[in-house]
PABA-620361 format. One record per residue (C-alpha): x negated, y, z negated. Coordinates in nm, 2 decimals. Layout:
N
<atom><px>X</px><py>Y</py><pz>Z</pz></atom>
...
//
This chain:
314
<atom><px>8.61</px><py>-7.83</py><pz>7.15</pz></atom>
<atom><px>8.27</px><py>-7.88</py><pz>7.34</pz></atom>
<atom><px>8.17</px><py>-7.56</py><pz>7.19</pz></atom>
<atom><px>8.28</px><py>-7.63</py><pz>6.83</pz></atom>
<atom><px>8.07</px><py>-7.92</py><pz>6.86</pz></atom>
<atom><px>7.76</px><py>-7.77</py><pz>6.98</pz></atom>
<atom><px>7.81</px><py>-7.52</py><pz>6.70</pz></atom>
<atom><px>7.83</px><py>-7.76</py><pz>6.44</pz></atom>
<atom><px>7.52</px><py>-7.95</py><pz>6.58</pz></atom>
<atom><px>7.30</px><py>-7.66</py><pz>6.57</pz></atom>
<atom><px>7.42</px><py>-7.57</py><pz>6.22</pz></atom>
<atom><px>7.33</px><py>-7.94</py><pz>6.12</pz></atom>
<atom><px>6.99</px><py>-7.90</py><pz>6.29</pz></atom>
<atom><px>6.91</px><py>-7.59</py><pz>6.11</pz></atom>
<atom><px>7.06</px><py>-7.70</py><pz>5.75</pz></atom>
<atom><px>6.76</px><py>-7.87</py><pz>5.63</pz></atom>
<atom><px>6.54</px><py>-7.57</py><pz>5.71</pz></atom>
<atom><px>6.78</px><py>-7.34</py><pz>5.53</pz></atom>
<atom><px>6.80</px><py>-7.58</py><pz>5.24</pz></atom>
<atom><px>6.45</px><py>-7.56</py><pz>5.17</pz></atom>
<atom><px>6.46</px><py>-7.21</py><pz>5.10</pz></atom>
<atom><px>6.70</px><py>-7.22</py><pz>4.80</pz></atom>
<atom><px>6.55</px><py>-7.53</py><pz>4.63</pz></atom>
<atom><px>6.22</px><py>-7.44</py><pz>4.48</pz></atom>
<atom><px>6.11</px><py>-7.78</py><pz>4.54</pz></atom>
<atom><px>5.74</px><py>-7.73</py><pz>4.38</pz></atom>
<atom><px>5.90</px><py>-7.68</py><pz>4.04</pz></atom>
<atom><px>6.12</px><py>-7.98</py><pz>4.07</pz></atom>
<atom><px>5.79</px><py>-8.19</py><pz>3.98</pz></atom>
<atom><px>5.80</px><py>-7.98</py><pz>3.64</pz></atom>
<atom><px>6.06</px><py>-8.27</py><pz>3.55</pz></atom>
<atom><px>5.93</px><py>-8.54</py><pz>3.77</pz></atom>
<atom><px>5.58</px><py>-8.54</py><pz>3.65</pz></atom>
<atom><px>5.65</px><py>-8.58</py><pz>3.29</pz></atom>
<atom><px>5.85</px><py>-8.88</py><pz>3.35</pz></atom>
<atom><px>5.58</px><py>-9.02</py><pz>3.57</pz></atom>
<atom><px>5.30</px><py>-9.01</py><pz>3.34</pz></atom>
<atom><px>5.50</px><py>-9.05</py><pz>3.02</pz></atom>
<atom><px>5.65</px><py>-9.37</py><pz>3.19</pz></atom>
<atom><px>5.27</px><py>-9.47</py><pz>3.28</pz></atom>
<atom><px>5.18</px><py>-9.40</py><pz>2.92</pz></atom>
<atom><px>5.42</px><py>-9.63</py><pz>2.76</pz></atom>
<atom><px>5.34</px><py>-9.91</py><pz>3.01</pz></atom>
<atom><px>4.95</px><py>-9.85</py><pz>2.93</pz></atom>
<atom><px>5.05</px><py>-9.89</py><pz>2.55</pz></atom>
<atom><px>5.27</px><py>-10.19</py><pz>2.60</pz></atom>
<atom><px>5.09</px><py>-10.35</py><pz>2.89</pz></atom>
<atom><px>5.40</px><py>-10.37</py><pz>3.13</pz></atom>
<atom><px>5.56</px><py>-10.15</py><pz>3.37</pz></atom>
<atom><px>5.94</px><py>-10.14</py><pz>3.50</pz></atom>
<atom><px>5.89</px><py>-10.00</py><pz>3.82</pz></atom>
<atom><px>6.24</px><py>-9.95</py><pz>3.91</pz></atom>
<atom><px>6.33</px><py>-9.76</py><pz>3.59</pz></atom>
<atom><px>6.04</px><py>-9.53</py><pz>3.66</pz></atom>
<atom><px>6.16</px><py>-9.48</py><pz>4.04</pz></atom>
<atom><px>6.55</px><py>-9.40</py><pz>3.92</pz></atom>
<atom><px>6.43</px><py>-9.17</py><pz>3.62</pz></atom>
<atom><px>6.20</px><py>-8.99</py><pz>3.84</pz></atom>
<atom><px>6.45</px><py>-8.93</py><pz>4.10</pz></atom>
<atom><px>6.70</px><py>-8.82</py><pz>3.87</pz></atom>
<atom><px>6.49</px><py>-8.57</py><pz>3.63</pz></atom>
<atom><px>6.37</px><py>-8.44</py><pz>3.98</pz></atom>
<atom><px>6.71</px><py>-8.38</py><pz>4.10</pz></atom>
<atom><px>6.84</px><py>-8.21</py><pz>3.79</pz></atom>
<atom><px>6.55</px><py>-7.98</py><pz>3.80</pz></atom>
<atom><px>6.64</px><py>-7.88</py><pz>4.15</pz></atom>
<atom><px>6.99</px><py>-7.83</py><pz>4.04</pz></atom>
<atom><px>6.90</px><py>-7.58</py><pz>3.80</pz></atom>
<atom><px>6.68</px><py>-7.42</py><pz>4.06</pz></atom>
<atom><px>6.94</px><py>-7.37</py><pz>4.32</pz></atom>
<atom><px>7.19</px><py>-7.24</py><pz>4.03</pz></atom>
<atom><px>6.92</px><py>-7.00</py><pz>3.97</pz></atom>
<atom><px>6.90</px><py>-6.90</py><pz>4.34</pz></atom>
<atom><px>7.29</px><py>-6.85</py><pz>4.35</pz></atom>
<atom><px>7.29</px><py>-6.64</py><pz>4.04</pz></atom>
<atom><px>7.03</px><py>-6.42</py><pz>4.18</pz></atom>
<atom><px>7.25</px><py>-6.37</py><pz>4.51</pz></atom>
<atom><px>7.56</px><py>-6.31</py><pz>4.33</pz></atom>
<atom><px>7.43</px><py>-6.08</py><pz>4.04</pz></atom>
<atom><px>7.20</px><py>-5.89</py><pz>4.32</pz></atom>
<atom><px>6.90</px><py>-5.95</py><pz>4.08</pz></atom>
<atom><px>6.65</px><py>-5.96</py><pz>4.37</pz></atom>
<atom><px>6.53</px><py>-5.72</py><pz>4.66</pz></atom>
<atom><px>6.21</px><py>-5.68</py><pz>4.89</pz></atom>
<atom><px>6.04</px><py>-5.53</py><pz>4.57</pz></atom>
<atom><px>6.05</px><py>-5.86</py><pz>4.38</pz></atom>
<atom><px>6.02</px><py>-6.12</py><pz>4.65</pz></atom>
<atom><px>5.74</px><py>-6.35</py><pz>4.59</pz></atom>
<atom><px>5.68</px><py>-6.47</py><pz>4.94</pz></atom>
<atom><px>5.72</px><py>-6.81</py><pz>4.88</pz></atom>
<atom><px>5.93</px><py>-6.96</py><pz>5.15</pz></atom>
<atom><px>6.09</px><py>-7.25</py><pz>4.95</pz></atom>
<atom><px>6.28</px><py>-7.02</py><pz>4.73</pz></atom>
<atom><px>6.48</px><py>-6.68</py><pz>4.74</pz></atom>
<atom><px>6.66</px><py>-6.78</py><pz>5.09</pz></atom>
<atom><px>6.99</px><py>-6.67</py><pz>4.95</pz></atom>
<atom><px>6.87</px><py>-6.32</py><pz>4.89</pz></atom>
<atom><px>6.64</px><py>-6.29</py><pz>5.19</pz></atom>
<atom><px>6.92</px><py>-6.41</py><pz>5.42</pz></atom>
<atom><px>6.75</px><py>-6.72</py><pz>5.52</pz></atom>
<atom><px>7.06</px><py>-6.94</py><pz>5.38</pz></atom>
<atom><px>7.41</px><py>-6.89</py><pz>5.35</pz></atom>
<atom><px>7.59</px><py>-6.93</py><pz>4.99</pz></atom>
<atom><px>7.77</px><py>-7.23</py><pz>5.17</pz></atom>
<atom><px>7.41</px><py>-7.37</py><pz>5.22</pz></atom>
<atom><px>7.32</px><py>-7.36</py><pz>4.87</pz></atom>
<atom><px>7.65</px><py>-7.49</py><pz>4.73</pz></atom>
<atom><px>7.61</px><py>-7.80</py><pz>4.97</pz></atom>
<atom><px>7.24</px><py>-7.83</py><pz>4.84</pz></atom>
<atom><px>7.36</px><py>-7.79</py><pz>4.48</pz></atom>
<atom><px>7.66</px><py>-8.07</py><pz>4.53</pz></atom>
<atom><px>7.37</px><py>-8.32</py><pz>4.69</pz></atom>
<atom><px>7.16</px><py>-8.30</py><pz>4.41</pz></atom>
<atom><px>7.40</px><py>-8.33</py><pz>4.15</pz></atom>
<atom><px>7.51</px><py>-8.64</py><pz>4.37</pz></atom>
<atom><px>7.17</px><py>-8.81</py><pz>4.40</pz></atom>
<atom><px>7.09</px><py>-8.71</py><pz>4.03</pz></atom>
<atom><px>7.42</px><py>-8.86</py><pz>3.92</pz></atom>
<atom><px>7.39</px><py>-9.17</py><pz>4.11</pz></atom>
<atom><px>7.04</px><py>-9.27</py><pz>3.99</pz></atom>
<atom><px>7.11</px><py>-9.20</py><pz>3.64</pz></atom>
<atom><px>7.41</px><py>-9.42</py><pz>3.66</pz></atom>
<atom><px>7.23</px><py>-9.68</py><pz>3.79</pz></atom>
<atom><px>7.00</px><py>-9.64</py><pz>3.47</pz></atom>
<atom><px>7.30</px><py>-9.63</py><pz>3.24</pz></atom>
<atom><px>7.42</px><py>-9.96</py><pz>3.43</pz></atom>
<atom><px>7.09</px><py>-10.15</py><pz>3.42</pz></atom>
<atom><px>7.00</px><py>-10.04</py><pz>3.03</pz></atom>
<atom><px>7.38</px><py>-10.03</py><pz>2.93</pz></atom>
<atom><px>7.32</px><py>-9.74</py><pz>2.67</pz></atom>
<atom><px>7.57</px><py>-9.50</py><pz>2.63</pz></atom>
<atom><px>7.32</px><py>-9.27</py><pz>2.46</pz></atom>
<atom><px>7.16</px><py>-9.24</py><pz>2.78</pz></atom>
<atom><px>7.47</px><py>-9.13</py><pz>2.96</pz></atom>
<atom><px>7.54</px><py>-8.89</py><pz>2.66</pz></atom>
<atom><px>7.16</px><py>-8.73</py><pz>2.73</pz></atom>
<atom><px>7.21</px><py>-8.71</py><pz>3.12</pz></atom>
<atom><px>7.54</px><py>-8.56</py><pz>3.10</pz></atom>
<atom><px>7.37</px><py>-8.30</py><pz>2.87</pz></atom>
<atom><px>7.07</px><py>-8.25</py><pz>3.10</pz></atom>
<atom><px>7.31</px><py>-8.18</py><pz>3.41</pz></atom>
<atom><px>7.50</px><py>-7.95</py><pz>3.22</pz></atom>
<atom><px>7.20</px><py>-7.78</py><pz>3.10</pz></atom>
<atom><px>7.08</px><py>-7.75</py><pz>3.45</pz></atom>
<atom><px>7.37</px><py>-7.59</py><pz>3.56</pz></atom>
<atom><px>7.47</px><py>-7.39</py><pz>3.30</pz></atom>
<atom><px>7.14</px><py>-7.22</py><pz>3.29</pz></atom>
<atom><px>7.20</px><py>-6.95</py><pz>3.53</pz></atom>
<atom><px>7.57</px><py>-7.02</py><pz>3.61</pz></atom>
<atom><px>7.89</px><py>-7.02</py><pz>3.43</pz></atom>
<atom><px>8.04</px><py>-6.78</py><pz>3.21</pz></atom>
<atom><px>7.76</px><py>-6.81</py><pz>2.92</pz></atom>
<atom><px>7.46</px><py>-6.87</py><pz>3.11</pz></atom>
<atom><px>7.11</px><py>-6.92</py><pz>2.88</pz></atom>
<atom><px>6.90</px><py>-6.77</py><pz>3.14</pz></atom>
<atom><px>7.00</px><py>-6.42</py><pz>3.02</pz></atom>
<atom><px>6.91</px><py>-6.51</py><pz>2.66</pz></atom>
<atom><px>6.56</px><py>-6.52</py><pz>2.47</pz></atom>
<atom><px>6.59</px><py>-6.91</py><pz>2.41</pz></atom>
<atom><px>6.55</px><py>-7.02</py><pz>2.78</pz></atom>
<atom><px>6.19</px><py>-7.10</py><pz>2.74</pz></atom>
<atom><px>6.25</px><py>-7.34</py><pz>2.44</pz></atom>
<atom><px>6.58</px><py>-7.49</py><pz>2.58</pz></atom>
<atom><px>6.37</px><py>-7.56</py><pz>2.92</pz></atom>
<atom><px>6.09</px><py>-7.71</py><pz>2.74</pz></atom>
<atom><px>6.28</px><py>-7.91</py><pz>2.51</pz></atom>
<atom><px>6.48</px><py>-8.06</py><pz>2.80</pz></atom>
<atom><px>6.27</px><py>-8.09</py><pz>3.12</pz></atom>
<atom><px>5.93</px><py>-8.13</py><pz>2.92</pz></atom>
<atom><px>5.99</px><py>-8.32</py><pz>2.56</pz></atom>
<atom><px>6.33</px><py>-8.51</py><pz>2.60</pz></atom>
<atom><px>6.25</px><py>-8.63</py><pz>2.99</pz></atom>
<atom><px>5.92</px><py>-8.76</py><pz>2.82</pz></atom>
<atom><px>6.05</px><py>-8.93</py><pz>2.54</pz></atom>
<atom><px>6.35</px><py>-9.09</py><pz>2.76</pz></atom>
<atom><px>6.08</px><py>-9.20</py><pz>3.01</pz></atom>
<atom><px>5.89</px><py>-9.36</py><pz>2.71</pz></atom>
<atom><px>6.18</px><py>-9.54</py><pz>2.57</pz></atom>
<atom><px>6.28</px><py>-9.68</py><pz>2.93</pz></atom>
<atom><px>5.95</px><py>-9.84</py><pz>2.94</pz></atom>
<atom><px>5.87</px><py>-9.93</py><pz>2.58</pz></atom>
<atom><px>6.23</px><py>-9.99</py><pz>2.44</pz></atom>
<atom><px>6.11</px><py>-9.78</py><pz>2.12</pz></atom>
<atom><px>5.99</px><py>-9.45</py><pz>2.01</pz></atom>
<atom><px>5.68</px><py>-9.41</py><pz>1.80</pz></atom>
<atom><px>5.46</px><py>-9.12</py><pz>1.70</pz></atom>
<atom><px>5.24</px><py>-9.16</py><pz>1.99</pz></atom>
<atom><px>5.56</px><py>-9.10</py><pz>2.21</pz></atom>
<atom><px>5.65</px><py>-8.80</py><pz>2.03</pz></atom>
<atom><px>5.29</px><py>-8.65</py><pz>2.05</pz></atom>
<atom><px>5.27</px><py>-8.68</py><pz>2.40</pz></atom>
<atom><px>5.61</px><py>-8.55</py><pz>2.46</pz></atom>
<atom><px>5.51</px><py>-8.24</py><pz>2.26</pz></atom>
<atom><px>5.22</px><py>-8.20</py><pz>2.49</pz></atom>
<atom><px>5.47</px><py>-8.22</py><pz>2.78</pz></atom>
<atom><px>5.71</px><py>-7.97</py><pz>2.63</pz></atom>
<atom><px>5.43</px><py>-7.73</py><pz>2.57</pz></atom>
<atom><px>5.34</px><py>-7.74</py><pz>2.93</pz></atom>
<atom><px>5.68</px><py>-7.65</py><pz>3.04</pz></atom>
<atom><px>5.67</px><py>-7.35</py><pz>2.79</pz></atom>
<atom><px>5.36</px><py>-7.23</py><pz>2.96</pz></atom>
<atom><px>5.54</px><py>-7.22</py><pz>3.31</pz></atom>
<atom><px>5.84</px><py>-7.07</py><pz>3.17</pz></atom>
<atom><px>5.67</px><py>-6.82</py><pz>3.00</pz></atom>
<atom><px>5.43</px><py>-6.73</py><pz>3.22</pz></atom>
<atom><px>5.70</px><py>-6.64</py><pz>3.47</pz></atom>
<atom><px>5.92</px><py>-6.44</py><pz>3.23</pz></atom>
<atom><px>5.61</px><py>-6.25</py><pz>3.13</pz></atom>
<atom><px>5.53</px><py>-6.18</py><pz>3.51</pz></atom>
<atom><px>5.91</px><py>-6.08</py><pz>3.56</pz></atom>
<atom><px>5.88</px><py>-5.85</py><pz>3.24</pz></atom>
<atom><px>6.01</px><py>-5.52</py><pz>3.40</pz></atom>
<atom><px>6.24</px><py>-5.72</py><pz>3.68</pz></atom>
<atom><px>6.44</px><py>-5.86</py><pz>3.40</pz></atom>
<atom><px>6.44</px><py>-5.56</py><pz>3.19</pz></atom>
<atom><px>6.81</px><py>-5.46</py><pz>3.16</pz></atom>
<atom><px>6.95</px><py>-5.78</py><pz>3.34</pz></atom>
<atom><px>6.83</px><py>-6.08</py><pz>3.09</pz></atom>
<atom><px>6.67</px><py>-6.06</py><pz>2.77</pz></atom>
<atom><px>6.35</px><py>-6.30</py><pz>2.76</pz></atom>
<atom><px>6.15</px><py>-6.40</py><pz>2.49</pz></atom>
<atom><px>5.86</px><py>-6.16</py><pz>2.61</pz></atom>
<atom><px>6.10</px><py>-5.87</py><pz>2.60</pz></atom>
<atom><px>6.17</px><py>-6.00</py><pz>2.20</pz></atom>
<atom><px>5.80</px><py>-6.01</py><pz>2.11</pz></atom>
<atom><px>5.67</px><py>-5.76</py><pz>2.36</pz></atom>
<atom><px>5.48</px><py>-5.80</py><pz>2.68</pz></atom>
<atom><px>5.12</px><py>-5.85</py><pz>2.53</pz></atom>
<atom><px>5.22</px><py>-6.07</py><pz>2.24</pz></atom>
<atom><px>5.37</px><py>-6.31</py><pz>2.51</pz></atom>
<atom><px>5.05</px><py>-6.36</py><pz>2.67</pz></atom>
<atom><px>4.85</px><py>-6.36</py><pz>2.35</pz></atom>
<atom><px>5.10</px><py>-6.67</py><pz>2.18</pz></atom>
<atom><px>4.93</px><py>-6.88</py><pz>2.43</pz></atom>
<atom><px>4.60</px><py>-6.90</py><pz>2.24</pz></atom>
<atom><px>4.77</px><py>-7.08</py><pz>1.93</pz></atom>
<atom><px>5.01</px><py>-7.28</py><pz>2.15</pz></atom>
<atom><px>4.71</px><py>-7.39</py><pz>2.35</pz></atom>
<atom><px>4.54</px><py>-7.46</py><pz>2.02</pz></atom>
<atom><px>4.86</px><py>-7.71</py><pz>1.92</pz></atom>
<atom><px>4.83</px><py>-7.91</py><pz>2.26</pz></atom>
<atom><px>4.46</px><py>-7.94</py><pz>2.18</pz></atom>
<atom><px>4.51</px><py>-8.08</py><pz>1.85</pz></atom>
<atom><px>4.78</px><py>-8.30</py><pz>2.00</pz></atom>
<atom><px>4.53</px><py>-8.45</py><pz>2.25</pz></atom>
<atom><px>4.27</px><py>-8.48</py><pz>1.96</pz></atom>
<atom><px>4.52</px><py>-8.71</py><pz>1.78</pz></atom>
<atom><px>4.58</px><py>-8.92</py><pz>2.09</pz></atom>
<atom><px>4.23</px><py>-8.94</py><pz>2.18</pz></atom>
<atom><px>4.13</px><py>-9.07</py><pz>1.81</pz></atom>
<atom><px>4.42</px><py>-9.32</py><pz>1.81</pz></atom>
<atom><px>4.52</px><py>-9.44</py><pz>2.15</pz></atom>
<atom><px>4.34</px><py>-9.31</py><pz>2.45</pz></atom>
<atom><px>3.99</px><py>-9.46</py><pz>2.58</pz></atom>
<atom><px>3.70</px><py>-9.21</py><pz>2.61</pz></atom>
<atom><px>3.75</px><py>-9.17</py><pz>2.96</pz></atom>
<atom><px>4.10</px><py>-9.09</py><pz>2.95</pz></atom>
<atom><px>4.04</px><py>-8.85</py><pz>2.68</pz></atom>
<atom><px>3.74</px><py>-8.68</py><pz>2.86</pz></atom>
<atom><px>3.97</px><py>-8.65</py><pz>3.16</pz></atom>
<atom><px>4.23</px><py>-8.46</py><pz>2.97</pz></atom>
<atom><px>3.98</px><py>-8.22</py><pz>2.83</pz></atom>
<atom><px>3.82</px><py>-8.14</py><pz>3.16</pz></atom>
<atom><px>4.18</px><py>-8.08</py><pz>3.30</pz></atom>
<atom><px>4.25</px><py>-7.86</py><pz>3.02</pz></atom>
<atom><px>3.93</px><py>-7.64</py><pz>3.08</pz></atom>
<atom><px>3.95</px><py>-7.64</py><pz>3.45</pz></atom>
<atom><px>4.30</px><py>-7.61</py><pz>3.53</pz></atom>
<atom><px>4.43</px><py>-7.47</py><pz>3.19</pz></atom>
<atom><px>4.12</px><py>-7.18</py><pz>3.13</pz></atom>
<atom><px>3.92</px><py>-7.15</py><pz>3.40</pz></atom>
<atom><px>4.18</px><py>-7.13</py><pz>3.68</pz></atom>
<atom><px>4.46</px><py>-6.96</py><pz>3.45</pz></atom>
<atom><px>4.41</px><py>-6.83</py><pz>3.07</pz></atom>
<atom><px>4.08</px><py>-6.68</py><pz>3.15</pz></atom>
<atom><px>4.18</px><py>-6.42</py><pz>3.35</pz></atom>
<atom><px>4.54</px><py>-6.42</py><pz>3.24</pz></atom>
<atom><px>4.46</px><py>-6.32</py><pz>2.89</pz></atom>
<atom><px>4.30</px><py>-5.99</py><pz>3.00</pz></atom>
<atom><px>4.59</px><py>-5.87</py><pz>3.14</pz></atom>
<atom><px>4.71</px><py>-5.56</py><pz>2.94</pz></atom>
<atom><px>5.02</px><py>-5.46</py><pz>3.13</pz></atom>
<atom><px>5.26</px><py>-5.57</py><pz>3.39</pz></atom>
<atom><px>5.22</px><py>-5.50</py><pz>3.75</pz></atom>
<atom><px>5.46</px><py>-5.62</py><pz>4.05</pz></atom>
<atom><px>5.23</px><py>-5.89</py><pz>4.21</pz></atom>
<atom><px>5.18</px><py>-6.05</py><pz>3.84</pz></atom>
<atom><px>5.45</px><py>-6.35</py><pz>3.89</pz></atom>
<atom><px>5.32</px><py>-6.42</py><pz>4.25</pz></atom>
<atom><px>4.94</px><py>-6.42</py><pz>4.09</pz></atom>
<atom><px>4.99</px><py>-6.63</py><pz>3.78</pz></atom>
<atom><px>5.35</px><py>-6.79</py><pz>3.82</pz></atom>
<atom><px>5.19</px><py>-7.08</py><pz>4.01</pz></atom>
<atom><px>4.90</px><py>-7.15</py><pz>3.78</pz></atom>
<atom><px>5.08</px><py>-7.34</py><pz>3.47</pz></atom>
<atom><px>5.24</px><py>-7.55</py><pz>3.75</pz></atom>
<atom><px>4.89</px><py>-7.66</py><pz>3.89</pz></atom>
<atom><px>4.79</px><py>-7.75</py><pz>3.53</pz></atom>
<atom><px>5.13</px><py>-7.95</py><pz>3.48</pz></atom>
<atom><px>5.07</px><py>-8.12</py><pz>3.82</pz></atom>
<atom><px>4.71</px><py>-8.21</py><pz>3.77</pz></atom>
<atom><px>4.74</px><py>-8.33</py><pz>3.42</pz></atom>
<atom><px>5.03</px><py>-8.56</py><pz>3.49</pz></atom>
<atom><px>4.94</px><py>-8.69</py><pz>3.83</pz></atom>
<atom><px>4.57</px><py>-8.76</py><pz>3.72</pz></atom>
<atom><px>4.67</px><py>-8.90</py><pz>3.36</pz></atom>
<atom><px>4.91</px><py>-9.13</py><pz>3.56</pz></atom>
<atom><px>4.65</px><py>-9.27</py><pz>3.77</pz></atom>
<atom><px>4.44</px><py>-9.35</py><pz>3.45</pz></atom>
<atom><px>4.72</px><py>-9.50</py><pz>3.25</pz></atom>
<atom><px>4.83</px><py>-9.72</py><pz>3.57</pz></atom>
<atom><px>4.48</px><py>-9.82</py><pz>3.62</pz></atom>
<atom><px>4.42</px><py>-9.91</py><pz>3.22</pz></atom>
<atom><px>4.78</px><py>-10.12</py><pz>3.21</pz></atom>
//
């Protein structure tokens, strides 16, 4: 019995470190940060902030994003889609395929994040008395799990970028705005469009970097339109984002908020990402590691800085 207790103790002590390797925590903020800035954008427009709604929805959205990440890790392990040639070297992911974590660890992590996201989501449903919010939460959870797992995972289809952008960036932003303002207007949809496109940028860049690795395993959007076109399509998409920001600048933003956004677009969007990314003519093994994090840095910078500026102006 003493030996069993010692084994369980060692297992429990090591669990957080093993769990970290399958969660891809850094991309969880791809949902959390749009919720943060969209909530504060609504608060800026209405002059009031419901901090409890913001915190609960941030945790819920972040949790469901981690559910999708862990599901993806589990699929890569079960389908043997990763090997030494495809590892990114990031310690916060690929733990299953590297052997740093066990499948049981991943299952427990998945259940824990489902539980946390579900509890915070149900708390919001209770506070708002909104059945629509409950339905959207169930859709979000189902989408997070079936992204990679189940009989019909849509990660193998060329719709993953759009679905992720629509749910992770767009819908989460709209719900966050609604929770604060109690309604949706054109400003909410324009801001949600920007959030959606940022998520699409992230998914598109990752899929383009995995162009060769995914070939024969899954069919992504870059496989449909071609490698080079999957890079060049970012030009018109970026122009649409700038047009949307221009509309908000002319209608609702202060000059300093507008300028801050433009500087972020230029520094994190162009100089530190697109300037070099647009010059790539063919895929190379380190492409995902070199460029995959750059749209995430744009997402983080934009949402955190704009959230602070909106909060200051409430």
